[in-house]
Backbone bond lengths (Angstrom), bond angles and torsions (degrees), N, CA, C in turn:
res aa  C-N    CA-C-N  psi(-1)  N-CA   C-N-CA  omega(-1)  CA-C   N-CA-C  phi
1 M - - - 1.451 - - 1.540 108.48 -
2 L 1.334 114.96 134.93 1.470 120.02 -179.82 1.524 109.30 -76.94
3 T 1.338 116.04 132.17 1.461 120.42 175.51 1.524 108.61 -132.92
4 G 1.296 116.42 -177.49 1.473 120.17 177.57 1.526 112.68 -70.05
5 K 1.346 115.93 -9.46 1.462 118.99 177.47 1.519 113.35 -98.41
6 T 1.343 117.20 -7.66 1.467 120.71 -177.92 1.539 110.72 -63.17
7 K 1.328 116.02 130.30 1.465 119.95 177.30 1.543 109.13 -88.44
8 L 1.341 114.72 139.07 1.467 119.50 -171.62 1.529 112.62 -106.43
9 L 1.320 114.04 138.83 1.450 125.06 171.09 1.510 107.28 -127.90
10 G 1.339 118.11 168.99 1.459 117.86 -179.90 1.508 113.92 -171.41
11 V 1.317 113.98 -172.51 1.445 122.44 176.59 1.554 107.55 -138.82
12 I 1.342 117.33 139.18 1.450 121.21 178.49 1.526 109.87 -116.93
13 G 1.304 115.91 144.99 1.445 120.66 177.52 1.534 109.04 179.03
14 A 1.320 115.47 175.43 1.463 121.13 176.39 1.537 107.28 -151.01
15 P 1.319 118.68 104.46 1.484 127.78 1.58 1.502 112.19 -80.38
16 I 1.330 116.08 166.56 1.467 120.05 -179.49 1.534 112.57 -133.04
17 A 1.343 118.37 -9.52 1.459 120.95 -174.44 1.532 112.74 -62.49
18 H 1.339 117.00 -24.50 1.470 121.91 -177.35 1.511 111.94 -81.69
19 S 1.338 118.14 -11.54 1.468 120.60 -170.48 1.520 112.64 -63.80
20 L 1.318 116.92 136.01 1.459 122.61 175.13 1.525 111.95 -96.10
21 S 1.321 117.28 0.33 1.478 119.87 178.57 1.498 113.62 -56.42
22 P 1.362 119.40 -45.99 1.473 117.60 179.79 1.523 112.54 -58.56
23 L 1.320 116.44 -36.20 1.480 120.39 -178.78 1.534 109.75 -60.37
24 M 1.347 117.82 -51.96 1.459 119.23 -172.98 1.556 111.53 -76.07
25 H 1.330 115.86 -34.92 1.490 117.30 179.08 1.516 111.41 -67.65
26 N 1.345 115.44 -43.74 1.466 117.02 -178.52 1.539 111.51 -69.88
27 A 1.331 117.32 -29.18 1.462 119.48 174.30 1.537 110.44 -62.98
28 A 1.367 116.49 -42.98 1.438 120.70 179.34 1.524 111.22 -67.11
29 I 1.345 116.38 -41.91 1.467 120.12 180.00 1.523 110.69 -62.30
30 A 1.358 116.86 -42.60 1.449 120.60 178.25 1.528 111.87 -63.19
31 H 1.334 116.25 -40.02 1.459 120.89 179.24 1.523 110.68 -62.99
32 L 1.322 116.57 -37.35 1.464 121.16 -179.85 1.520 113.68 -79.06
33 G 1.344 116.18 -13.59 1.462 121.24 179.31 1.530 113.60 72.11
34 L 1.343 116.19 32.45 1.469 120.53 -174.86 1.553 109.42 -100.13
35 D 1.326 114.89 151.04 1.481 121.53 -179.97 1.532 107.55 -89.74
36 Y 1.340 115.98 69.20 1.430 124.30 177.26 1.539 107.60 -128.53
37 A 1.329 115.65 159.58 1.488 120.44 171.33 1.529 106.69 -144.27
38 Y 1.346 114.37 140.45 1.466 121.42 -177.33 1.553 107.40 -114.60
39 L 1.303 116.25 120.04 1.467 122.22 -170.45 1.536 112.20 -120.66
40 P 1.328 118.43 147.75 1.447 121.37 172.77 1.522 111.35 -87.22
41 F 1.325 115.85 132.53 1.486 120.42 179.93 1.523 110.50 -121.10
42 P 1.332 118.40 111.98 1.479 119.65 176.24 1.516 109.86 -74.67
43 V 1.302 116.29 114.94 1.474 121.90 -179.15 1.532 108.79 -125.15
44 Q 1.314 115.52 118.10 1.456 121.43 178.55 1.516 109.35 -76.44
45 P 1.352 118.88 154.38 1.451 123.16 -175.57 1.559 113.80 -52.57
46 G 1.297 117.94 -40.63 1.472 120.89 -177.78 1.511 112.89 -72.43
47 H 1.314 118.97 -10.70 1.469 121.00 -174.43 1.518 113.68 -110.65
48 L 1.329 116.18 16.44 1.466 119.70 -172.71 1.532 112.51 -63.37
49 K 1.347 117.48 -47.75 1.468 118.66 -178.69 1.519 111.40 -67.81
50 T 1.330 116.34 -39.14 1.444 119.83 176.26 1.515 111.45 -58.34
51 A 1.322 116.75 -42.52 1.454 120.74 179.53 1.522 110.86 -62.98
52 L 1.358 118.13 -44.31 1.456 119.61 179.01 1.516 112.38 -61.85
53 D 1.320 117.30 -39.46 1.483 121.22 177.50 1.508 109.54 -63.77
54 G 1.325 116.45 -39.91 1.464 119.45 178.13 1.514 112.53 -66.29
55 F 1.329 115.25 -42.42 1.470 120.63 178.66 1.532 110.50 -58.69
56 A 1.334 115.48 -43.97 1.470 119.24 179.31 1.539 110.90 -63.77
57 A 1.343 115.29 -37.84 1.458 119.93 -177.11 1.528 112.35 -67.42
58 I 1.354 117.04 -32.80 1.481 119.26 -178.86 1.534 111.79 -97.25
59 G 1.307 117.94 2.49 1.458 121.51 174.31 1.478 115.08 78.67
60 L 1.356 118.66 28.96 1.457 120.73 176.05 1.525 109.33 -59.73
61 Q 1.359 115.64 132.09 1.450 120.78 -174.31 1.537 112.95 -76.02
62 G 1.343 116.18 -34.09 1.429 120.51 -178.20 1.496 111.04 176.83
63 F 1.332 117.98 167.94 1.457 120.54 -178.84 1.514 111.18 -159.03
64 N 1.325 113.55 156.90 1.480 120.55 172.22 1.535 109.46 -89.05
65 V 1.302 114.68 159.44 1.467 122.85 179.66 1.509 110.01 -126.16
66 T 1.336 116.12 127.54 1.450 120.86 176.52 1.517 109.66 -128.17
67 I 1.346 115.81 -175.88 1.470 122.66 -178.33 1.526 110.16 -47.72
68 P 1.382 117.91 131.32 1.439 128.77 7.56 1.535 113.98 -111.18
69 H 1.331 116.45 31.24 1.488 120.67 -166.98 1.538 115.86 -103.53
70 K 1.321 119.46 -2.50 1.451 119.49 -169.63 1.492 114.88 -62.22
71 Q 1.328 116.95 -30.57 1.473 120.72 178.31 1.548 110.93 -98.06
72 A 1.332 114.96 -38.12 1.467 118.77 -177.14 1.513 113.44 -64.12
73 I 1.350 117.80 -25.01 1.462 119.28 -175.57 1.525 111.24 -77.71
74 M 1.326 118.52 -18.30 1.464 120.18 -171.20 1.531 114.47 -58.54
75 P 1.356 119.78 -43.28 1.470 117.77 179.41 1.529 114.58 -65.64
76 L 1.318 117.10 -14.77 1.461 121.59 -176.68 1.532 112.16 -91.67
77 L 1.343 117.65 -2.58 1.448 120.84 -176.97 1.544 110.71 -98.78
78 T 1.305 115.87 149.11 1.456 122.88 -179.23 1.531 110.16 -79.62
79 E 1.324 115.38 -37.08 1.473 118.76 -176.33 1.545 108.64 -142.22
80 I 1.331 115.95 139.25 1.452 121.79 -179.53 1.522 107.92 -132.37
81 T 1.323 117.59 132.74 1.471 120.70 -178.87 1.509 110.24 -68.41
82 A 1.336 112.47 161.87 1.488 120.10 -176.61 1.551 111.52 -59.77
83 I 1.331 117.68 -41.37 1.457 120.77 -177.91 1.510 110.29 -65.92
84 A 1.351 117.46 -41.78 1.466 119.98 178.62 1.525 110.96 -67.44
85 Q 1.337 116.82 -36.29 1.477 119.82 176.49 1.539 109.52 -63.21
86 A 1.324 115.69 -43.45 1.489 119.46 -178.19 1.526 110.38 -65.75
87 I 1.324 118.28 -39.37 1.437 122.16 179.06 1.514 111.53 -71.45
88 G 1.329 113.88 -39.50 1.480 119.12 -174.42 1.519 112.55 82.78
89 A 1.360 115.36 27.87 1.450 121.16 177.92 1.507 110.63 -156.02
90 V 1.310 115.65 144.68 1.498 122.76 -178.72 1.534 109.16 -121.04
91 N 1.314 116.39 135.60 1.473 119.26 176.56 1.560 112.41 -124.06
92 T 1.337 117.44 -7.73 1.441 120.27 -178.10 1.558 109.68 -136.99
93 V 1.314 115.94 128.78 1.466 122.03 -174.87 1.543 108.44 -130.63
94 W 1.320 116.36 141.31 1.447 120.94 173.76 1.529 109.36 -139.27
95 H 1.354 115.85 158.01 1.449 121.26 -174.17 1.523 111.42 -98.07
96 T 1.332 114.83 136.65 1.475 121.49 176.29 1.522 107.67 -126.45
97 E 1.333 115.71 176.68 1.470 119.64 178.34 1.518 113.04 -61.90
98 S 1.337 116.75 -27.98 1.470 119.95 -178.64 1.499 114.30 -93.34
99 G 1.349 117.56 -4.17 1.451 119.98 179.48 1.548 111.64 138.48
100 W 1.318 115.00 -154.33 1.469 120.14 -178.44 1.545 109.95 -94.79
101 S 1.335 116.26 136.02 1.468 121.79 175.52 1.516 107.14 -115.16
102 G 1.361 114.25 150.87 1.447 118.54 -177.45 1.521 114.86 -136.76
103 T 1.315 117.39 151.90 1.450 122.65 174.51 1.528 108.84 -144.19
104 N 1.325 115.71 -175.54 1.456 120.58 179.02 1.537 108.76 -132.51
105 T 1.311 116.29 114.02 1.481 120.22 178.79 1.545 110.64 -101.04
106 D 1.344 116.84 1.53 1.466 120.09 179.31 1.519 111.05 -61.91
107 V 1.353 118.56 -38.82 1.457 121.59 -178.38 1.534 109.71 -61.37
108 E 1.331 115.01 -47.64 1.460 120.81 177.83 1.532 110.47 -57.73
109 G 1.314 117.17 -43.38 1.463 120.97 -179.66 1.534 111.43 -67.82
110 F 1.324 117.19 -41.49 1.470 121.11 179.82 1.513 111.65 -63.32
111 L 1.334 117.23 -41.30 1.448 121.21 -175.60 1.512 115.27 -74.70
112 H 1.318 116.04 -24.27 1.500 119.31 -170.47 1.539 112.61 -55.51
113 P 1.330 120.40 -50.38 1.504 116.24 -179.72 1.522 113.56 -74.63
114 L 1.338 117.75 -21.23 1.464 119.78 177.44 1.540 111.66 -72.72
115 K 1.320 116.09 -34.31 1.466 118.93 -177.96 1.519 112.36 -70.84
116 R 1.335 116.85 -13.72 1.452 119.53 176.91 1.541 111.85 -77.47
117 L 1.323 114.42 -19.13 1.485 119.55 -175.37 1.510 109.69 -88.60
118 E 1.300 115.82 140.53 1.476 120.64 179.56 1.533 108.98 -88.59
119 R 1.292 115.75 90.19 1.457 122.96 -178.70 1.517 110.73 -129.20
120 D 1.319 116.24 148.95 1.471 120.73 172.79 1.532 105.21 -92.27
121 W 1.323 115.54 92.09 1.455 121.05 -175.22 1.540 111.55 -67.25
122 S 1.317 117.63 -21.72 1.481 118.52 -179.86 1.493 112.64 -66.50
123 Q 1.324 116.25 -15.68 1.475 121.22 179.56 1.530 110.58 -104.60
124 A 1.342 117.82 -1.98 1.474 121.40 -172.67 1.471 113.51 -88.10
125 V 1.322 116.26 139.01 1.471 123.49 172.15 1.534 106.81 -102.71
126 A 1.327 116.24 127.13 1.481 122.22 179.43 1.537 109.04 -104.36
127 V 1.318 116.15 135.44 1.444 123.70 173.72 1.530 108.19 -118.38
128 V 1.314 117.37 122.91 1.456 123.49 -173.33 1.524 108.58 -114.72
129 L 1.326 117.12 120.91 1.458 121.28 178.64 1.537 108.52 -89.75
130 G 1.342 116.03 120.13 1.457 119.76 -179.66 1.503 111.53 105.31
131 N 1.352 117.43 153.99 1.436 121.34 -176.65 1.537 112.08 -139.32
132 G 1.336 115.05 36.43 1.482 120.23 177.63 1.519 112.19 -95.85
133 G 1.336 115.62 -158.97 1.472 119.63 -177.70 1.528 114.41 -63.66
134 A 1.338 116.49 -37.04 1.466 120.28 177.39 1.523 111.23 -65.13
135 A 1.328 115.34 -38.85 1.489 119.50 178.95 1.543 109.98 -62.52
136 R 1.307 117.36 -32.15 1.470 118.92 179.83 1.525 110.89 -64.31
137 A 1.319 117.26 -41.48 1.474 120.97 177.62 1.510 110.99 -65.30
138 V 1.358 116.07 -37.82 1.460 119.97 -179.92 1.507 110.85 -67.52
139 V 1.332 117.20 -44.24 1.473 120.86 177.17 1.524 110.57 -59.43
140 A 1.314 117.14 -43.99 1.477 120.71 177.70 1.523 111.40 -62.00
141 G 1.338 116.16 -38.25 1.445 121.12 179.21 1.518 111.25 -67.00
142 C 1.350 115.65 -44.19 1.459 118.69 177.22 1.528 112.29 -62.66
143 A 1.310 116.78 -35.21 1.468 121.42 176.40 1.535 109.60 -64.30
144 Q 1.330 116.46 -43.16 1.490 118.98 178.33 1.516 111.63 -65.15
145 L 1.316 117.29 -33.14 1.454 119.65 175.97 1.530 112.46 -67.20
146 G 1.353 115.29 -24.47 1.432 120.14 -178.62 1.522 113.44 88.61
147 C 1.332 116.97 29.20 1.459 121.13 -179.88 1.522 111.32 -56.56
148 A 1.310 116.60 144.63 1.451 121.18 -177.88 1.524 111.28 -66.85
149 A 1.326 118.44 -34.01 1.463 122.84 178.79 1.521 108.49 -155.03
150 I 1.324 115.30 149.78 1.459 121.62 177.40 1.552 107.88 -128.88
151 H 1.325 115.52 120.18 1.453 121.54 -179.08 1.539 107.88 -111.60
152 V 1.305 116.81 123.15 1.464 121.91 178.93 1.500 108.70 -106.73
153 V 1.309 116.86 129.20 1.457 122.60 -173.15 1.528 109.16 -117.64
154 G 1.336 115.51 127.74 1.471 120.95 178.62 1.529 111.24 -143.59
155 R 1.317 115.65 -179.45 1.465 120.64 -174.42 1.535 111.30 -102.81
156 D 1.308 118.52 -24.33 1.462 122.22 -173.94 1.536 109.89 -106.48
157 P 1.349 118.54 111.06 1.449 120.58 -176.62 1.530 113.02 -59.39
158 E 1.332 118.15 -34.90 1.456 121.35 -179.92 1.532 111.88 -67.18
159 K 1.359 116.21 -42.51 1.431 120.02 178.52 1.532 110.61 -67.92
160 L 1.325 116.68 -34.95 1.465 120.50 177.73 1.526 110.86 -65.78
161 A 1.345 115.89 -40.11 1.470 119.17 179.07 1.507 110.80 -65.16
162 A 1.335 117.34 -39.88 1.445 121.55 178.38 1.520 111.08 -66.50
163 F 1.338 116.13 -38.13 1.475 121.90 178.12 1.537 109.27 -62.02
164 L 1.341 116.25 -45.62 1.439 120.33 -178.67 1.523 111.96 -63.59
165 S 1.312 116.41 -46.64 1.490 120.24 -176.31 1.543 110.71 -67.62
166 S 1.313 117.37 -24.93 1.493 120.15 -176.05 1.533 111.12 -69.20
167 W 1.336 116.81 -18.06 1.483 118.34 178.28 1.505 113.90 -90.97
168 G 1.325 116.19 1.50 1.474 121.23 -173.76 1.530 113.19 -57.16
169 G 1.340 117.13 -43.35 1.479 119.16 -177.43 1.511 112.91 -101.97
170 S 1.346 116.91 17.10 1.477 118.49 -174.98 1.515 110.63 -73.66
171 P 1.334 117.56 141.31 1.479 120.63 175.25 1.526 111.83 -73.55
172 L 1.328 117.74 -13.31 1.465 120.18 175.34 1.544 109.16 -76.86
173 A 1.313 114.04 143.30 1.491 118.32 -179.93 1.525 108.06 -82.67
174 V 1.307 116.76 77.05 1.443 123.20 -174.22 1.516 110.12 -93.07
175 K 1.332 115.83 116.32 1.470 120.33 177.11 1.536 106.41 -104.16
176 V 1.336 116.41 75.86 1.442 121.49 -172.23 1.520 110.78 -104.79
177 Q 1.341 115.49 140.67 1.454 122.61 171.79 1.528 107.51 -127.20
178 V 1.314 117.54 149.53 1.477 120.17 -179.47 1.526 110.28 -116.88
179 H 1.329 113.95 150.26 1.453 121.08 -176.66 1.510 110.22 -147.34
180 T 1.290 118.07 153.66 1.480 121.71 169.10 1.517 109.09 -82.56
181 W 1.321 116.38 167.93 1.458 122.95 -169.96 1.557 111.74 -61.06
182 D 1.306 117.38 -27.92 1.483 118.83 -176.94 1.523 112.36 -69.82
183 A 1.334 118.17 -9.19 1.454 120.16 178.95 1.540 113.06 -82.16
184 L 1.332 117.01 -10.54 1.465 120.58 -172.39 1.523 114.50 -57.74
185 P 1.359 120.59 -42.38 1.479 117.19 179.30 1.523 114.44 -59.05
186 N 1.320 116.10 -26.23 1.473 119.41 175.36 1.522 114.63 -83.85
187 L 1.348 115.70 -26.74 1.449 119.15 -176.64 1.533 112.35 -85.21
188 L 1.322 118.20 -38.38 1.457 122.29 -169.42 1.524 113.43 -62.39
189 P 1.339 120.23 -35.32 1.480 118.76 179.23 1.520 113.36 -60.96
190 H 1.345 116.94 -21.12 1.475 121.03 -177.98 1.520 112.07 -101.96
191 A 1.320 118.52 -2.45 1.465 120.97 -173.34 1.524 112.25 -81.23
192 G 1.324 115.37 124.63 1.478 121.39 170.64 1.491 111.10 -89.94
193 L 1.347 116.21 -22.67 1.472 123.19 -179.23 1.507 108.19 -140.11
194 L 1.347 115.50 122.37 1.474 122.91 177.93 1.503 107.13 -120.10
195 V 1.360 115.47 120.27 1.475 120.81 -175.19 1.491 110.72 -119.53
196 N 1.340 117.68 126.87 1.483 121.57 172.07 1.501 109.84 -95.18
197 T 1.345 115.33 113.94 1.503 120.05 175.00 1.500 111.69 -104.28
198 T 1.369 117.60 1.58 1.475 120.70 179.53 1.515 109.44 -83.33
199 P 1.360 118.26 162.73 1.470 121.21 178.49 1.556 111.73 -84.29
200 I 1.357 117.44 5.03 1.469 118.44 -175.22 1.529 109.83 -69.62
201 G 1.339 114.29 123.46 1.454 120.73 -177.76 1.508 114.76 103.54
202 M 1.323 115.97 -3.37 1.486 122.30 179.79 1.526 109.07 -73.29
203 S 1.309 115.53 143.22 1.468 121.17 175.39 1.527 109.54 -54.70
204 P 1.351 120.86 134.89 1.442 127.13 11.66 1.563 115.57 -90.98
205 Q 1.322 117.10 -0.83 1.470 119.98 -175.55 1.523 109.39 -87.64
206 V 1.313 116.63 59.21 1.471 123.37 -170.21 1.525 111.54 -73.75
207 E 1.315 118.09 -14.47 1.472 119.53 -178.08 1.527 111.93 -87.22
208 R 1.317 117.23 5.08 1.456 121.16 -178.54 1.523 111.11 -102.16
209 S 1.357 114.34 153.92 1.462 120.82 175.66 1.525 106.86 -141.73
210 P 1.347 117.58 145.14 1.465 118.60 179.39 1.528 112.85 -66.92
211 L 1.348 116.96 -20.26 1.460 121.63 -176.84 1.531 109.68 -125.15
212 S 1.336 114.51 138.40 1.448 119.60 175.88 1.554 109.46 -75.33
213 P 1.334 118.35 154.80 1.473 119.87 179.57 1.539 113.81 -54.97
214 P 1.346 120.99 -39.52 1.463 119.24 177.91 1.557 113.31 -61.43
215 V 1.369 116.59 -36.80 1.446 119.53 179.06 1.540 109.72 -70.08
216 L 1.333 115.71 -42.74 1.469 119.69 179.39 1.542 111.69 -62.85
217 D 1.310 116.07 -26.79 1.466 120.46 177.64 1.541 111.12 -59.44
218 C 1.323 117.19 -19.23 1.483 122.25 -180.00 1.518 111.82 -81.89
219 L 1.353 116.69 -10.44 1.472 120.08 -175.68 1.539 110.11 -64.77
220 A 1.324 114.60 135.45 1.462 120.95 -179.23 1.533 110.21 -64.09
221 P 1.306 118.81 141.18 1.476 121.17 173.45 1.517 110.35 -58.68
222 H 1.291 116.97 145.38 1.471 124.74 178.02 1.547 113.43 65.79
223 A 1.333 117.28 17.59 1.479 120.22 170.41 1.517 109.78 -72.25
224 I 1.310 115.67 162.80 1.454 122.22 173.45 1.512 108.40 -101.86
225 A 1.334 117.24 124.42 1.466 122.51 175.01 1.534 107.44 -106.28
226 Y 1.308 116.55 124.28 1.453 122.81 -172.96 1.509 107.26 -126.36
227 D 1.335 118.04 121.37 1.461 123.10 179.58 1.543 107.54 -112.81
228 L 1.324 117.81 123.18 1.457 120.50 178.27 1.522 112.29 -68.36
229 I 1.321 116.89 -16.61 1.466 120.12 176.28 1.520 109.31 -70.64
230 Y 1.354 115.72 140.42 1.459 121.24 177.95 1.514 114.78 -116.50
231 N 1.361 115.64 -6.43 1.439 119.01 179.49 1.536 107.78 -141.75
232 P 1.326 118.86 110.94 1.480 127.88 10.45 1.513 112.34 -80.17
233 S 1.299 114.13 169.56 1.501 121.02 175.31 1.529 109.22 -133.53
234 P 1.315 117.44 114.32 1.464 126.12 -1.96 1.537 112.69 -84.99
235 T 1.312 115.70 159.16 1.437 121.04 172.82 1.504 110.31 -73.30
236 L 1.350 116.66 164.51 1.433 121.14 177.09 1.549 110.00 -57.24
237 F 1.332 115.33 -40.18 1.481 121.63 178.66 1.547 109.14 -56.22
238 L 1.328 118.17 -47.59 1.460 120.56 -176.84 1.537 110.50 -72.15
239 Q 1.315 117.98 -34.54 1.462 120.32 175.94 1.516 110.85 -61.16
240 Q 1.335 114.24 -44.63 1.469 118.96 -178.75 1.539 111.44 -68.36
241 A 1.343 115.63 -37.49 1.483 118.38 178.70 1.529 110.61 -68.80
242 R 1.329 117.83 -38.34 1.439 121.15 177.84 1.526 112.11 -63.30
243 D 1.340 115.20 -37.99 1.461 120.18 178.50 1.547 111.40 -63.98
244 R 1.332 115.93 -21.37 1.459 121.02 179.70 1.508 112.86 -99.82
245 G 1.367 116.20 14.49 1.446 121.79 173.15 1.527 116.77 91.67
246 A 1.333 116.28 8.18 1.451 119.86 -178.80 1.513 112.19 -80.32
247 T 1.320 115.01 150.34 1.497 121.32 167.21 1.524 106.48 -80.11
248 T 1.324 119.05 131.87 1.446 120.14 -173.87 1.534 113.09 -117.73
249 I 1.300 115.42 144.83 1.463 123.57 178.68 1.531 107.62 -134.45
250 D 1.351 118.30 129.20 1.468 119.22 175.44 1.506 109.13 -97.10
251 G 1.353 115.68 -178.75 1.449 120.75 -172.19 1.524 115.43 -86.56
252 L 1.340 117.58 2.18 1.464 118.92 -173.96 1.531 112.00 -64.89
253 E 1.320 116.62 -45.71 1.470 119.04 -177.48 1.508 111.09 -66.84
254 M 1.351 118.32 -36.11 1.454 120.11 175.59 1.519 110.67 -62.11
255 L 1.352 116.33 -43.53 1.473 120.02 177.15 1.526 111.30 -58.42
256 V 1.335 115.46 -47.55 1.468 120.01 -179.23 1.536 111.64 -62.03
257 Q 1.322 116.59 -48.93 1.460 119.81 -174.31 1.534 113.47 -70.44
258 Q 1.339 118.04 -38.18 1.451 118.59 176.62 1.520 110.80 -67.62
259 G 1.349 116.21 -35.08 1.472 120.19 177.36 1.511 112.27 -68.19
260 A 1.324 116.94 -41.49 1.470 121.32 -179.46 1.540 110.32 -65.59
261 A 1.346 116.76 -37.82 1.447 120.07 177.62 1.518 111.12 -65.47
262 A 1.329 116.08 -39.66 1.488 120.43 177.99 1.531 110.84 -65.14
263 L 1.331 116.00 -45.91 1.476 120.00 -177.44 1.528 111.20 -63.65
264 A 1.336 115.48 -36.62 1.460 119.68 177.80 1.553 111.08 -63.57
265 I 1.321 116.78 -35.78 1.477 121.23 176.15 1.532 109.81 -64.19
266 W 1.323 118.10 -47.48 1.442 120.78 -175.71 1.519 112.26 -68.86
267 L 1.363 116.06 -41.44 1.480 119.59 -174.99 1.527 112.40 -87.61
268 Q 1.368 116.05 -17.08 1.489 120.64 -176.53 1.519 111.47 56.44
269 Q 1.342 114.72 43.04 1.463 121.09 175.22 1.507 109.29 -159.54
270 A 1.355 116.15 166.17 1.445 121.94 177.86 1.559 109.09 -64.87
271 V 1.313 115.36 144.92 1.454 118.72 -178.73 1.551 109.46 -122.29
272 P 1.349 117.48 154.06 1.468 120.57 -175.33 1.512 112.59 -83.88
273 V 1.327 115.48 89.53 1.463 122.11 -176.96 1.548 110.74 -60.16
274 D 1.332 118.02 -37.72 1.457 120.75 -179.44 1.531 110.53 -62.21
275 V 1.309 117.52 -38.91 1.447 122.18 -179.10 1.547 110.12 -66.26
276 M 1.355 115.86 -39.91 1.458 120.41 178.31 1.502 110.20 -65.04
277 R 1.343 116.82 -45.07 1.471 121.17 -179.36 1.553 110.28 -63.02
278 R 1.318 114.84 -44.78 1.490 119.37 -176.64 1.511 111.34 -64.58
279 S 1.335 117.42 -36.65 1.483 118.73 179.55 1.517 111.33 -62.82
280 L 1.340 116.27 -37.00 1.469 120.13 -179.93 1.517 111.34 -74.28
281 L 1.308 116.43 -42.14 1.470 118.88 178.45 1.524 113.08 -59.93
282 Q 1.343 114.79 -40.94 1.455 119.07 178.61 1.528 111.69 -68.04
283 H 1.328 115.84 -40.33 1.459 119.37 179.69 1.521 111.77 -64.85
284 L 1.310 116.20 -37.56 1.464 121.00 -178.29 1.515 112.56 -84.86
285 G 1.361 115.21 -2.54 1.459 119.51 178.72 1.550 113.90 69.17
286 L 1.349 114.05 31.21 1.477 119.79 -176.60 1.518 112.30 -101.30
287 G 1.329 117.14 -1.74 1.469 119.53 178.96 1.504 111.44 65.08
288 E 1.308 117.10 -157.10 1.482 122.10 -179.53 1.485 111.35 -96.97
């Protein structure tokens, strides 16, 4: 039950009504028996600073950050961790006496299911679809894995050029190259890891895929196809990749793991990852 003593957490974005973060965080909070509540806050781009001032005024303990604020929020923070600085995006914020601090748990979430696979990543070529904030975390994750090469594919040459130059001073050993979409038939035969960071195929537009079947036909056998989308599961993209012999990973585990890492920061204690995962599986009708 919410009272005047309940401590508040949340997530900001635009739109935010679709977010499943409140579901899994509140399930974990209830399991731990803590007087916290995690709420979704719709914040439009022009109101970001006003929102942060309001959060500080009401004593919000911390919050997650999603589209379109992951990069825009950075100048408004007092302190940013090294990994978030290197990525150039923040997804987790907490309040301190000196102001708001931020980090990025997306990399940890992205890597979790990949680390379970027995692969020689030093020989792997990664192809990343999209060049937004999520792609930044994926590129950083691929760099941490030690991938031999990372190819980022987008539609806008100017945005791709800016994406490439932004890694110039990064402490991460990022071997990134950028390409427009028409390069995919040449890239996919060499890809050991193909990651979709675009929203194409997300519910309710479940009939869409970022790649046409003829392009996916170029995918190397035994590649890993990873879609950051978790609803539907599997996406059309993953269904098509599986039909071509790929190992597939959806975005659910990344969502769970990045959320668990954030909640552990706010609560300063271990959190029940299984409870968080189970709440999402039940909500999505996916069972165990």
